[in-house]
Steps between C-alpha positions, in 0.01 A plus 500: 500500500484555867801598722619547855811652646586632848667804323253753379736634229530145347129460511446832332723416225321185397162663556588768241559213262146370561532257789225498765619555856433259783598504865653157568646199318179322597292746299717440202448132542127552531500660160759318285567138416879566448683714757859617443708637787854659508622559849823595680553234742401129593302636802295737284440223243383260758261755655345612172445144390389334826422776750162587652419747225713309241449334171402168678176659616387600155189361354578502133879442468614182335882566468759708679804610298783618723750715316696560812836351604418327827700160484371143458417455864253783511357411156433139613324632820275729286438214251393256768268740679334634190452137374283443796254753356554352149690818389795421270816670619741587217861626546613754240794708636645760247833629407590818299449784751291811460623566149399150387148536658444838328608367170317159527839322484514296820602147532225308681567166666182285545439189693167327533262273297579531130128560416496790746807650325318479172200685647708804631771500233349782295472708822867430580617586153391864561773517758765328292624151421357213718699183557335179625743355761279199611206392701660470841375769744789751579721389208460840326617661823814285504576601145451873575737473815761334278470785246516773774812355678681525164380864450608587866836336439582690170390830647733488799794347297462769243505767770810362663679478163409847392616640836835323462543643151409856612757468782760404241414804280289313229207683336186319609337561152801341330493215756134421414560516132777251516326271743184496282705420192669212671420213724416693817183667377187457715155664534652722755786624276285537202189668647498587867834669536491714186143603572498557878847489648736691269257791475458478887126495472446170682148469365479169338186424687554197727551539882805373678265355764323287232823360386606419853171321542551298188853402590389393844224289343745337271717414801212351687408290208849373417575423865165298528614300199840439653703646206821712514443871576855642518461749224146591596597568857767747398247672267264507784752665734578771239127571445442521883777754513351707217166496666652612843696776319241626255175396648224253373329762290810606298544385141687186472759648278626683812657181601828650350509772765651287787771394262560851403527610869742234582722590197471872527385537137184592302401303194339745253538702188731799528 
């Protein structure tokens, strides 16, 4: 295994596990037939795949698996440019957060030729459970954005509801117990709030800025398709407010803090 990262601490970590260091994406693609990348933005993904020192310039690479969330438009651009060099671009965004990655329990959404999926499936299964979405370039990105707008929705909705309950004098632990036993339970109420909000640790492991990026990508895609975005636009406004209030590097569970400030309450364990 060979690896590259712009952050020394990340490269040090994989090197201690036996990976050989390189100094660019091109060097990785000079030494490996299958290159996987996980990057924080569409711009970073595009540059790593197609830039002057990118995967596209590698001499050995045959396939590029992008685990990032970049939207279908960027994915298609990367696909078309790599195809000119006979490199197969495969979309494989993931869901499950840091905890899922550490436990090998991610959901992986894959789009590309079925035979290529079969070739890399055993690699993907080390990360979690891969789902074959289809062979249309970018379709796995569309699937990931659909997943993430729902995740963004339930997180802000749960924040707003718990703030309302706290203002009314309800115990947030009791609220979550009841919600999770009834029809209102979500991934936010079952996992994120008990683990990172009620203890006031705000350390779930996903940045507010990344959630804002994903919501904006969803809105771009939905508008391009000409479908309704009424709910998504409201979600986007609330996440923009959270980023402005807490900063892009804050944990996304801090989305509750603007609601708390507006209501004059704190949602936590006494």
